[in-house]
Each structure stands twice: as C-alpha cells, then as structure tokens.
N, C-alpha and C positions, 0 to 999 in steps of 0.2 A: 097165430101161435104165440103164447106169452113166454116171458122169461121164466125159467124154472125157479129161480130164487134171487133175492137181493141180499147183500150182506155176507155173512159167514157161509162158507161152503167147505166141505171136507176135501182135502187133497186126494183122498182115495176115490172120490167121485169124479175126478177130472183126469183127462189125458192132455189137454191143451189149453193154453191161455192166449187170447188175442188182445193186443194192446193198441190203443189210439196213439197217434204220433205227437202232434203239436198240442201242448198243454198237459200232456200225460207223461211222455218220454222227454221231449225236447221243448225248449223255449228259446226265443230270440234274444241274442245279445243286443243291448241298447244300440240301435243303428245310427242314432242322431249325431254323436260326435264325428263319426266317419263321414256321414252325409254333409255335415257342416264344413268339413275339410274339403270335400269335393265341390261345394257350392258356396264359395266366399261371396259375400254381398247379399245373401238371402237370409232373412230372419228365421230364427229357430221355429217360431210358431207357424210360419208359412211352410217350412219343410215338414213339420209334423202334420199339418193339414193335408199336404200332398201325399205323404206316406200313408195316412189312414184312408185316403181316397183310393189309393192303389191297393191297399190291403182288402178293402171291401170289394173291389173289382176282382181281385185274385180269388177270394173265397167262393165266388159264384162261378168261377171258370177253371179251378184247379184240375177238375176231372177231364178237361180237354187235352191235357198234356200227358199222353200215354206212350210216347217214345221220344227219341232225341229231336227229330224235326218239329213235332208239335210242341215240345218243351221250348224250343227256340222261339217259335211263333208266340207262345204265351208270354215269354219273357219280354219280347218286343212290344207286345200289347200292354203289358203291365208298366213297362218303362215309359211308354207313350202317355199312359194315364197320369203317371207321376209328373212327367215333364209338362203336360198340358195344365195340370193343376198348379204347378209352381212357376211356369214360364222359364223352364230350364232346358238343357239339352244334353243330359247324361246319356251315355250309350248303355245298352242292356248289360254289357260286361261291367261297367262302372257301378250301375245301380245294384245289380245282383251281387256284385263283389262286396258291397257294403253290408250285406245281410249275412250274418253268421248265427249259428245255432249251437246250443250247448245242452247237455243233459240237465234235467232238473235235479235238485238235491236228493240224494239217497237212491237215485234210480239204479245205479250199477249194483249196489248191495241188494236191492229188491230183486233185480233180475237174477243175481246169483242165487238168492234164496229160492226163487221159482224153479230154477234148473236143479237145485239140490233136492227139490221135492220130486224130481223125475218127470216134470211136465215139459212139453214142447211149446215153444213160443213163436208167435207171428206178430207182425205189425200190420195193422189195418188202419190206414189214414186217409183223410180227405186232403191229400197232399199231391203234388204233381209227380211226374215220373222220376224226378231227382231224389225222391225219398231215400232210395237205397244209398245214394251218394252222401246224403246228409248223415245217415246212420254210420257210414264208414268214417266220415270226418269226425264224428263225435265219439268214435270208439265203441259203438254199440252194435255194429252189424254182426259181430261174432255170436251174439245171443240168440239170433233169430233164424229159424229154419225156413221162413217164408216172409216176404214183404209184399203187401198189396197196397199200391198207391191208388189215387183217384177212386176211392171206395164208394163215393156218393152216398155216404150215410146221411139220412136215416134208412136208406135202402139196405136190406140185409146182404146184398150180393157179395160185398167185399169180405164180410165175415165168413160167409159160406164158401167162397173161393179159397180163403186161407185154410179153412178146416179141411177142404178137399185136398189141398196140397199137403196138409199135415196128416191126412188119413185119420181124422178124428170125427166123431159124431157130435152134432150140436148138443145133445143131452149130456155129454161129458166134456163140455167146454165152458170157459169163462171169458167174458169180454170186460176189459177195464177201460174207462174213458172219462173225459171231463165235461162232456156236453150232453144236452138232452138227446141230440142226434145219436150219440153212442148208445144210450139206454134204449132208444126206440129201435135202433138197428139190432141190438141184442135181443130185444123182445121179438122182433119179426123173424130173427134167425132161430129162435128157440134155444138160446144159450143162457147160462147164468150171467148176471151182471153185477159188477162192483164199481162204485164211483171212485175217480181219482181223488186225492193224490195216490200215486202208485204205491208208495211205501205203506200207506194205511190199507189199501186194497189187498196187497200181498199179505200183510199181517192178518187179514181177515180169513185167509185160507187156513183152516184148522189142520 
C-alpha cells in the first residue's frame, strides 16, 4: 500500500498526525562538555568516538526497551559499549544523566498550529520506552494523545498502533519524519507523508 500523497495535504482530509521523535521533535543537547567533566584525563576526540559507538549500538537496539526493566538493561548495555570504547567506568546513571534533549526550533508553535486545525497528535518514534519521559521533560507531552516508542520503523506497526489509539483511519492521517524509514513506514501504513522539518511540514497542511 503506497502513501496517499507527499507534500501539501488539506487539513479537511485529515483527522490525525503522527510525528517522529528524534530529529523531528527533539534533538540532543551537546553532551560533550558534560562528559568531559565526568571524564577528566580523557581527550575530547576519544570521548566523541566512544559516544558515537554507543549511539550506533543504541539505534539497533532501542526497540528492546519496552518497559522499565528492559530500559534499565538497555542503558546498562549502552553504557558498557561507551566504557569499553573509551576505557572508562561511568555508571549508567552518570552516562544517561549526561544526555539531555530539547525541542527543535519552532516545534511548539507548529504543534499549536496542528491542534488549532482540530487534528489529533501522536508521537511514533524509534526510541526506547523512556520517550514519554523525554517528552515530559521537554514540555511537549501535553500535545499528544498517544506516544508509541520502539516503533521499529520502517515497519508500519508503530504508526498503525498510534492510529488505532487515536481511532483514526490511515487514509485520513499524515506522518511527519526526518528519515527514509519514516517515509517507508508511512507508505507501508497507507498514510500521507511530509518530510521534516516539522515547521515546514505543518505549513504544508493547507
């Protein structure tokens, strides 16, 4: 099943909008100053190398954290990858505590506009179970009627689950995301698709 449309879509043709999390709603605050504080004696380039090794590991396993115990296990594994790459001994609390996220520019205004159009919102992210906590920390949780972590995009399941919770039909839904996996998931789910940035995607809703 293909996506119904790309680009502009009329608000009257929609009931719901699902939105990707990282890179569309949220971005990471530069973690390296905090990590350098925690890791005196380690060079910045080595810390960066270890961080990106952990980030690559996380991307392939975020879907495994579907509740609090599995989230703890994932964080322990991710911290171990970081420590092994750097030769450090941070605890999971120290490492995860150095990672903060913030809304991308214009996101709150864009979400306000979507709600003003009478559309219901959901987040569908390839993020671990803590996604709802990150949204709360960032002051965005109030905008969303459903949050689906560990969505395993490009599989369509996360989008379809969100639409089921919103009681919306795929033909009357739009997905917004920043990666090819978002477009592929939208196509497989049979929903409209608009690429990030969110501000531009929302402006394309006529």
